[in-house]
C-alpha positions in Angstrom: 0.0 0.0 0.1 1.3 3.5 -0.8 1.5 5.9 2.1 1.0 9.7 1.8 3.8 11.4 0.2 4.6 13.5 3.4 7.0 16.3 3.1 7.5 15.6 -0.7 3.7 16.4 -1.3 2.0 16.3 -4.7 3.1 19.3 -6.6 1.3 18.6 -9.8 -1.9 19.0 -7.8 -0.9 22.2 -6.3 -0.2 23.5 -10.0 -3.5 22.0 -11.0 -5.2 24.4 -8.5 -3.8 27.3 -10.3 -5.1 26.0 -13.6 -8.7 25.6 -12.2 -8.7 29.0 -10.4 -7.5 30.6 -13.7 -10.3 29.0 -15.6 -12.9 30.5 -13.1 -11.1 33.9 -13.4 -11.2 33.8 -17.2 -14.7 32.9 -17.4 -15.8 35.6 -15.1 -13.7 38.2 -16.7 -14.7 37.5 -20.3 -18.3 36.3 -19.9 -19.6 37.3 -16.4 -18.4 40.9 -16.7 -20.7 41.7 -19.7 -17.9 43.4 -21.6 -19.1 42.9 -25.2 -22.2 43.4 -27.5 -25.0 40.9 -27.6 -23.6 38.4 -30.2 -19.9 38.2 -28.9 -21.2 38.1 -25.4 -23.6 35.1 -26.1 -20.8 33.2 -28.0 -18.5 33.7 -25.0 -21.0 32.6 -22.5 -21.5 29.2 -24.4 -17.7 28.6 -23.9 -17.3 30.2 -20.4 -20.0 28.5 -18.5 -18.4 25.0 -19.0 -15.0 26.4 -18.4 -16.0 27.8 -14.9 -18.4 25.1 -13.7 -16.0 22.3 -14.7 -13.2 24.0 -12.7 -15.4 24.1 -9.6 -16.2 20.4 -10.0 -12.4 19.7 -10.3 -11.9 21.7 -7.0 -14.5 19.5 -5.3 -12.9 16.4 -6.5 -9.3 17.6 -5.8 -10.3 18.6 -2.2 -11.7 15.1 -1.4 -8.6 13.5 -2.9 -6.1 15.6 -1.0 -7.8 15.4 2.4 -8.2 11.5 2.0 -4.6 11.2 0.8 -3.0 13.3 3.7 -5.2 11.7 6.4 -3.3 10.0 9.3 -5.3 7.6 11.6 -5.7 9.2 14.9 -5.9 12.7 13.7 -8.8 14.2 15.8 -11.8 16.0 14.3 -11.3 19.0 16.4 -7.8 19.6 15.1 -8.9 19.0 11.6 -11.6 21.5 11.8 -9.4 24.0 13.3 -6.9 23.7 10.5 -9.7 23.9 8.0 -11.2 26.9 9.6 -8.1 29.0 9.7 -7.4 27.8 6.1 -10.5 29.0 4.5 -12.3 31.6 6.7 -9.8 34.4 6.8 -9.8 34.7 3.0 -13.4 34.3 3.0 -14.0 37.1 5.4 -11.7 39.3 3.2 -13.6 38.6 0.0 -16.8 39.2 1.8 -15.6 42.5 3.1 -14.5 43.6 -0.4 -17.8 42.6 -1.9 -19.8 44.4 0.8 -17.6 47.4 0.4 -18.3 47.3 -3.3 -22.1 47.3 -2.8 -21.9 50.0 -0.1 -19.8 52.4 -2.1 -21.4 52.0 -5.6 -24.8 53.3 -6.5 -25.1 51.8 -10.0 -26.2 48.1 -10.1 -23.5 45.7 -11.1 -24.0 43.5 -14.2 -22.1 40.7 -12.3 -24.6 40.6 -9.5 -28.0 38.7 -9.3 -30.6 41.3 -10.5 -27.9 43.9 -10.3 -27.7 44.1 -6.6 -27.0 42.1 -3.4 -29.2 41.7 -0.4 -28.5 42.0 3.3 -29.9 38.6 3.9 -27.5 37.1 1.2 -24.6 39.0 2.8 -25.4 37.8 6.3 -25.9 34.1 5.2 -22.6 34.4 3.1 -20.6 35.7 6.1 -21.6 32.6 8.1 -21.1 30.1 5.1 -24.9 29.3 5.0 -26.1 31.1 1.8 -26.1 27.9 -0.3 -28.9 26.4 1.9 -31.4 29.0 0.8 -33.1 28.6 -2.7 -33.1 32.2 -3.6 -30.5 33.6 -6.1 -30.2 36.9 -4.4 -29.1 34.9 -1.3 -26.7 32.3 -2.8 -25.2 34.8 -4.8 -24.4 37.1 -1.8 -21.7 39.9 -1.9 -19.0 37.6 -3.3 -20.6 35.2 -5.8 -17.8 32.6 -6.0 -17.8 31.9 -2.3 -20.9 29.7 -2.8 -18.4 26.8 -3.4 -16.4 27.7 -0.2 -19.8 27.3 1.7 -20.2 23.8 0.2 -16.5 23.0 1.3 -17.4 24.1 4.8 -20.1 21.3 4.7 -17.6 18.8 3.3 -15.1 19.5 6.0 -17.9 19.2 8.7 -18.6 15.6 7.5 -15.0 14.6 6.7 -14.0 13.1 10.1 -17.1 10.8 9.8 -16.6 10.0 6.1 -13.0 9.2 6.2 -12.9 6.3 8.6 -15.7 4.6 6.7 -13.8 5.1 3.5 -10.5 3.6 5.0 -12.4 0.5 6.1 -13.6 -0.4 2.6 -11.8 -3.2 0.8 -10.5 -2.9 -2.7 -13.7 -4.4 -3.9 -15.7 -2.1 -1.8 -13.7 1.0 -3.0 -14.4 0.2 -6.7 -18.1 -0.3 -5.9 -18.3 3.0 -4.0 -16.5 4.8 -6.9 -19.0 3.3 -9.4 -22.0 4.2 -7.1 -20.8 7.8 -6.6 -20.2 8.3 -10.3 -23.7 7.2 -11.0 -25.1 9.4 -8.3 -23.2 12.4 -9.7 -24.9 11.7 -13.1 -28.4 11.0 -11.6 -28.7 14.3 -9.5 -29.0 16.6 -12.6 -31.9 14.6 -13.9 -33.6 15.0 -10.5 -32.7 18.8 -10.6 -34.7 19.2 -14.0 -37.8 17.9 -12.5 -37.9 20.5 -9.7 -38.4 23.6 -12.0 -39.1 26.8 -10.0 -39.6 30.4 -11.1 -37.8 31.6 -14.2 -34.5 33.3 -13.8 -33.3 36.2 -15.9 -30.7 35.0 -18.4 -31.0 31.4 -17.4 -32.9 28.8 -19.2 -33.5 27.0 -15.9 -35.9 27.3 -13.0 -34.6 28.4 -9.7 -35.0 25.2 -8.0 -33.2 23.3 -10.8 -30.3 25.7 -10.6 -30.2 25.6 -6.8 -30.4 22.0 -6.3 -28.3 20.9 -9.2 -25.5 23.4 -8.8 -25.1 24.9 -5.4 -26.9 22.5 -2.9 -24.2 21.0 -0.7 -25.4 17.4 -0.4 -25.5 17.1 -4.1 -22.0 18.4 -4.6 -20.8 16.2 -1.7 -20.6 13.3 -4.3 -17.9 14.9 -6.2 -15.8 15.4 -2.9 -16.6 11.8 -1.9 -15.5 10.7 -5.3 -12.2 12.3 -4.8 -11.7 10.6 -1.4 -12.5 7.1 -2.9 -10.2 7.8 -5.8 -7.3 8.7 -3.4 -7.9 5.5 -1.5 -7.9 3.4 -4.7 -4.6 5.0 -5.5 -3.2 4.3 -2.0 -4.2 0.6 -2.0 -2.6 0.4 -5.5 -6.0 -0.5 -7.0 -6.4 2.3 -9.4 -6.2 1.3 -13.2 -3.2 2.5 -15.2 -4.6 5.0 -17.8 -2.3 6.9 -20.1 -2.5 10.6 -20.4 -4.3 10.4 -23.7 -7.1 8.4 -22.1 -7.4 10.8 -19.2 -7.4 14.1 -21.4 -9.6 12.3 -24.1 -12.2 11.5 -21.4 -12.4 15.2 -20.4 -12.3 16.3 -24.0 -15.1 14.0 -24.9 -17.3 15.5 -22.0 -16.5 18.9 -23.0 -17.4 18.2 -26.7 -20.8 16.8 -25.6 -21.7 19.6 -23.4 -23.9 21.6 -25.9 -26.0 18.4 -26.5 -26.9 17.5 -23.0 -29.4 19.2 -20.6 -27.9 22.2 -19.1 -27.7 21.0 -15.4 -25.0 18.5 -16.7 -22.8 21.3 -17.7 -23.0 22.9 -14.3 -20.6 20.4 -12.8 -22.0 16.8 -12.9 -20.4 15.9 -16.1 -16.9 16.5 -15.1 -16.5 14.8 -11.7 -15.5 11.4 -13.2 -13.1 12.8 -15.9 -11.4 14.9 -13.2 -11.1 11.9 -10.8 -9.0 10.3 -13.7 -6.9 13.4 -14.3 -6.1 13.9 -10.6 -5.3 10.4 -10.0 -3.0 10.3 -13.0 -1.0 13.4 -11.8 -0.7 12.0 -8.3 0.7 8.6 -9.7 3.2 10.8 -11.8 4.3 12.7 -8.8 4.6 9.5 -6.6 6.9 8.0 -9.2 8.7 11.3 -9.7 7.7 11.7 -13.2 6.1 15.2 -12.6 6.0 17.7 -15.6 4.8 21.2 -16.1 2.3 21.4 -13.2 5.0 20.7 -10.8 7.5 23.4 -11.7 8.2 25.9 -8.9 6.6 28.8 -10.6 3.4 27.0 -11.2 3.3 25.6 -7.8 3.6 29.0 -6.3 0.6 30.2 -8.3 -1.2 27.1 -7.0 -0.4 28.0 -3.4 -2.1 31.4 -4.0 -5.0 29.9 -6.0 -7.5 30.1 -3.0 -6.7 33.7 -2.5 -7.1 34.4 -6.4 -10.5 32.5 -6.3 -11.7 34.6 -3.4 -10.6 38.1 -4.2 -11.0 38.2 -8.0 -14.7 38.8 -8.2 -14.8 42.0 -6.1 -11.9 43.2 -8.2 -13.7 42.3 -11.4 -16.9 44.1 -10.2 -14.9 47.3 -9.2 -13.1 47.4 -12.7 -16.3 46.8 -14.5 -17.9 49.6 -12.5 -15.0 52.0 -13.2 -15.5 51.9 -16.9 -19.4 52.1 -16.7 -21.7 49.3 -16.3 -23.4 50.1 -19.7 -20.2 50.4 -21.7 -19.6 47.7 -24.2 -16.2 47.1 -25.7 -15.0 46.1 -29.2 -13.8 42.6 -29.1 -10.1 43.2 -29.0 -10.3 46.0 -26.6 -12.5 44.0 -24.3 -10.1 41.1 -24.2 -7.3 43.5 -23.5 -9.1 44.9 -20.6 -10.0 41.5 -19.3 -6.5 40.4 -19.5 -5.3 43.4 -17.6 -7.8 42.8 -14.8 -6.8 39.1 -14.6 -3.1 40.0 -14.3 -4.0 42.6 -11.6 -6.1 40.0 -9.8 -3.3 37.5 -9.9 -0.9 40.1 -8.5 -3.2 40.9 -5.7 -3.7 37.1 -4.9 0.0 36.6 -4.5 0.1 39.5 -2.2 -2.9 38.4 -0.1 -1.4 34.9 0.0 2.1 36.0 1.2 1.1 38.9 3.6 -2.3 37.7 4.9 -3.2 34.0 4.4 0.2 32.4 5.2 0.8 34.4 8.4 -2.7 33.7 9.7 -2.2 30.0 9.1 1.3 29.9 10.7 -0.2 31.8 13.8 -3.5 29.9 14.3 -3.7 26.7 12.3 -1.0 24.5 14.1 -1.6 22.4 17.0 0.2 24.2 20.0 0.4 20.9 22.0 1.9 18.9 19.1 4.6 21.6 18.6 5.6 21.8 22.2 5.9 17.9 22.3 8.1 18.1 19.2 5.4 16.2 17.0 4.7 17.9 13.7 1.0 18.6 13.2 -0.6 17.0 10.1 -1.2 19.6 7.3 -2.6 19.1 3.7 -0.1 21.8 2.5 0.9 22.3 0.0 -1.8 20.8 -2.0 -4.8 21.7 0.3 -7.8 23.3 -1.4 
């Protein structure tokens, strides 16, 4: 059985985090910012929605994989929850503050917010990581829209100390069966969501209940997190099938190519969980056998370590930049692309600063187990590949 890689880490998975965060940033900058006229904006949206939603699915699978991989028997739930809190909440609070400041200072509605505005109820629910439990778009968008996935992660972390012992008790056959069952569940939930309907949403060909249940409802997205956990265990017990890179990439490419021909709820995440499990497992195996490539290079790993900061701060920055040029202003295609690229570069620079000067010092101060340090025992950490 393979053991976790310890201090060596899984650098390719850290690099993958940057790629996923960059996909979300690109989708929001080019499509969500409403920079262009009607026709180019519609074309960009067709490409951008799968780009962003697949990346979030990748984050969920990656999160489950990393936490299951780095788990040590005997790690207490309280210590785990403390580490997770100090990992995610300070950045979440910063993003919330920036989003709230934007809506307090600006007077014109934002083209990036639900119905052009945010509500106090949504903001309060977001601050306490609860907004995804309310089936109302003005609530689960909140002040900082992307934080909905952080709210889902908080639910996953709450359950992880219960899920991981069960996962570790499964035999190889049990793990394979669990993987297949989760893969099927991931594909069934969108069909259930389609039946829920709900009131029409501006700009969406889906009802409110369908969007909420199929996209942001934590128990539904838990299946992707659990798929990542089971995938990690299959790799650890050396029961993961050998798949070459062409097969793994081909699976994702096939799913992306099929996206325009399947019901929309499938392109909101469900279609991508299985292909991402193949990609993540393949990258982990390459790292284990010291065959890492581009994603494991130091520069990419450094960007990956700052990926959570990028994910959290980019939306308020994009809203502010969009507001600065006028919410009704529409760019020519080339000018709009140049504007979006400039904002993306600025967002990455801010994210690196936040990671170095805010996120890392807070984790170093609060996330470690004081008793473990005093006794000379290193406290378990999922760094550098934690989500």
